[in-house]
N, C-alpha and C positions, 0 to 999 in steps of 0.2 A: 430925692433922686433914686434912693434904694427902693422906696415903696413903689415908685412909679414903674420900676423894672420888673416887679413881681406880676405873675399872671394869676388872674382869678380862677376859681374852680370851673366856672363856665367856659373860660377860654381854654383851660386844660382839656376839658371834655370835648370841646369843639376840635382841638388839635388831634386828640385820639381818634375821633370819628372821621377825621379828614374833611370835615365840612360837608359831608354827604349824608343827607337824611335817610337815604336808602339803607344805610347800615343798621337802622332800627329794625329792619325786617330780617336781619340775618338770624338763622336758627340758633337757639341756645345750645343744642346738642349737635355734634358733628361726627365725622368719621376720620380716623387717623389715616395717614398715607398707606399704611399696611392694610387697613380695613378696606380702603377704596380699591386697592389692587386686588384684594380677595373678591370683592363684589364684581369688579371688572372681569376677573378671570372666569367667574361663574357665568356671567353674561356672555363672555366671548365663546365659551364652550357650548352653552345652550343655544345661542343664536347662530352659531356656525352650522349646526345641523338643521336649524330652521331655514337657513338660506337654501340648503339643498332641497328641502321639502317644497319651498315656495318656487324654486327654479323648475322643479318637475311639474308643478301645477300650472305655472304661467308659460311654460315652454320658452323661457327667457333666462339669460344669464343673470344671476342675482349675487351681489356682493354686499356683505354686511361687515363694516370695519370694527376695529377694537373700540369699545364704548368709553364714554366720558362719564364719570360718576360725580354727583354733587348732592348736597343736602339743601332742601328749600323748605320754607314755610308755606302753608296753604294760602296765605295772603299774597304770595308772589306768583301764584298760578296765572293770574290774569295778565301778568307781564310775560310769563313763559309761553302762554298760548293766546296771543292777541287775535288770531284769526279763527274761523270755524275749523274744527278738527273732527275726526272720527275716533271715538274711544271704544276699546274692546276690553271688557271686564272679565277677569278670570279668577276663580277661587281654587285654592289647593284643597283637595278632598282626601288625600292620603300622602303620608310622608311629612308634610308640613301643614301648618295652619296659618293662613294669611290670604290677603287679596293682592292682585296684580293688575295694573291698568296699563294697557298699551294705547298710545296716542299717535296717530298718523295724520298727515295733511289730508284735507278733504279731497283735493285734486289728485293726490296719490292714491287714495282709496278708490276714486272713480276709475283710474287707469287699471288698478288691480281687478276691479269688478268687470270692466270691459274685457280684459284678457281672459278672465275666468269664464265669461259667457261667449267666448269664441271670436271676439273682436281683435283688432290689432293695437288697440290702446292709443291710437293717435288722435281720435276725435271723441274722447270720453266726455260724457256729460257730467259736470261737477255736481249737479243737483241729483243726489242719490235717491232712488226709489226703494221700495221695500225689497224688490227682487235684487237690486244692486247691493243693498246692505246684507242680504242673505249670502250673496256670492263672497263679499268681503268676510263675513262671519266664517264661512267654510275655509277660506284661505288662512285666516288667523287661527282657526281650530287646528289645521294641519301644522302650522308653525309652532304653536304652543304645545301641541302633542309631541312634536319632535324635541322641543326644549325640555319637556318633562322627562322624556326618555333619556336625554343626555344627563339631566340632573340625577336620575336614578343611578347612572354609572358613576358619577362623581361622588355621590354620597353613599353608594353601596346599599341602597334600599329603594323600594318601590315608591315612586312619586307619581301622583295622578292629579288631574285637574277636572273642573266642571266644564260643561260646554260654555263657550264664550258668549257674552251678551254685548251686542253692538248698538251704539247710540251716537247721535250727533252731539258734539260738544262745542258750545259757544259760551265762553266764560263771560263775555261782555253782556250777554242777554240772560245769563244764568240758566242756560238750557243744558241738559245732560250732565249736570254736576252730581247727580245721585250716586254715580258709580265711583266717584273719587273716594279713596279711603278716608275714613273718619279721623284717623289718628293724625297728629301733627308733632313734629315735622315729617316730611316725606323724603325718600331717596329717589333721585331722578337719574336714570341711566339712559344716556342718549347714544344711539347708534346711527352712523351714516349708512344709508341703504341706496344701492344702485340696481335698477332693474333694466338691463339692456341699455338702450339709448332713450328710454322713456322717463325714468325716474332717477333723480339724483337729489335726495332729500334726507330727512332724518326721521327715525322712528324712535319714540321715547317710551320708557318703562317707568311707572310710578308705583312704589309700594312703601308701607310704613317703615320708619327707621327701626322700630322694634323687630320687625320681620327681617330686615337686613342684618341686624345683630344676631338673630337666631341662625341665619345662614352662615354668618362668619364663624360663630362659635362652633357650630357643628362641623364646618369645614376644618377648623383648626384641631378639634378633637379627633376627627377622622384621620388627619395627617399624623397625629401622635399616638395612634392606637398601637403601632408596631414597636414603639420605643421600649416598653418593658420587656418584650421578648428579646429584643436585640441586646438589652442590658444583661439578661440572664445567660446569654451564650458564652461569655468568657468564663463564668463560674462553672459551667458544665464541661467545657472543653478539656481542662487539665485532668479530669478524672480518667479519660481514656488512655493517655500515655503514661499514667502513674506506674504500672508494672515495669516499663522500660527504664524508668528513672531510678529504680532501686539499685542496680549495679554501680551507679556513679556515686553512691553515698560514701564508700570508703575513700574516695579521692579527696573529699573535703571534710575531714574529721571535725574541723571547727564548727561546721554547720550543724553537727549532731553531737552535742556534749555527752549524751548518754547513749552509748553504743547498743545497749540491750533494749529491745522493743518493750513498750509497756503492754500490759494485758489487753488493752483495747486494740493494739496493733497486731496481736497474734490472731491469725485466722483459725477458725475451727476446722477440723478434718472434714473433707468433702468426699462423699462416696460417689464414684463415677461408674455408671453402668451403660452398656451399649443400648441404643434406642431400639425399640420394638414397634413395628408398624403392622397394621392389619393387612392381610393379603386381600387384594381385590380381584384375583384371578377368577374365582368361581362365583362372583356376584352376578345376579341376573340383571345385566345392564338394560336390556330392552324394557323389562318391566319397570325399572326405575325411571327411564325416560318417559314412558307412557303415563306413569303416575305423576311426574312433574308437569307434563303437558296438560294433564287433566285439571290441574289447578287453575289453568288459564281459560278453560272452555267457557266459563260463565261471564267473561269480561265483554261488555257490549262494545261494538264497533259501529261507526257511522259509515254507511255505504251510500255513495252518491254517484249518479250517472250524469255526466256533463255533456250537453248537446253542443256547446260551443261558447265562445266568448267574443266580446267586442269592447271597444273603448269609445265613449261618447263624452262630449263636453257638457258642462252644466246647462248651457243654453239648450242643447239638443234634448237633454233629459227633461227639462222643464216644458219643452214643446210637445212631449208625448201626450197622446190622447187615446181614447178608445178606438181601436181599429188600426193604430199605428203598427208598422212592421219594422222590426229590428233585425238587420242582417248580421248573421254570425260568421265566424271565421271557418266554419265547416261546410264542405260541399254536400249536396244532397246525396244520400246513400253512403256517405263516408262513415266508417265505424265510430261509435261514440266511446268516450273514455269512462272506465269504471274506477272510482276512487274509493279507497278505504282510509278513513281518517285523513282526508285531503291528500292522499298519496295515490298516484296512478298504479294499479296492479294488473289491469286487464282491459281489453277492448271487446266491444260487442255490437249487436244490431238491435234496434228498437222493434218490438213486436207488440201485438195486442192480444191479451188473454182475457176473455169474458168481459169485454168492454173496459178492461184496465190495461194500462201500459206496462210493459215489462222489457227486459233486455236479455238477449241470448248471448252468452259468452262465446266469442269466436277466437279469442287469442289471449293467452295469459303471459305476462312478461316473465322472462327468465329471472333467476335469482340475481344474476349480475345486473340486469336492467333495473330490477327493483332497488338494488343497493344504490345504483347511480341516481335514481329518482329521490332517494332519501337524503342525498348529500346537498 
């Protein structure tokens, strides 16, 4: 009776596994709840700015929600991505070393490509051509560029990325798997993305667990950088009011059993003399200003004459050919702007000098106007 009530080792293992064979695929390494929150916060800040960049490109309202973080083995990817997807591979070239893979639904990528090319996104063709993939690549480049800028702010150092590489990902057919990070396990960060009324889906981020650990450690170290300075402040503060505390010493004689100061406490005599300053009344100020200004005369500046500007969609730019005319925002005969280091300082009119173009300055901005341009 007693022997029959005992469980065998196989039965114990089955109970611990819950009878689910899928537990064999669970990753050996994982992230603690605090580490998951750290990764989620980094993703939340990074893709918050990415949503703004994508909204500007698509001329649609873009919302990206707080991410969900998990750790998966590479063997689970076929279950995570059962349908055809579009993958965008990005490598960090400065600030961090690692790979980052964005994965989005193929139908969502088709809508983004259609919007980038001037369409309304309602009848997007899911079969993506090279030109559609290029449009998606540009959109993801802007998104990840904004994310890298946000990470630069979070980690207080420059973070830069390589141009993204776009490919079709079909795990069932083994297509496009070259961009998947080689390391195992991987961290999956899933965001819910909404683009107007056209897209309500998920965009996923994959990168190695080791890279996630590097991000977490640097974030934690960066948050503790100010702790030593804060710890030293109480030790320095009492030195300032020390002279004021001296008269209270006789009130509590028990605190100072030896009324006579030791030799270390006796201060040496200090000689005090009135300060003497050099008179500047007779200095040749004009010559000094000219001399200082002369030190800047050899600095090169970039002078640009701008005829005008315009905005065009990716579709319109790709349709340009020899002989195409681009209409600018300037009227014929209107003064052109003269820029120095990308700042407007004057206006003028275009002239021809010995078969070369030139510009005649007709108006120079006042000092107040130039200051406003610099803001």
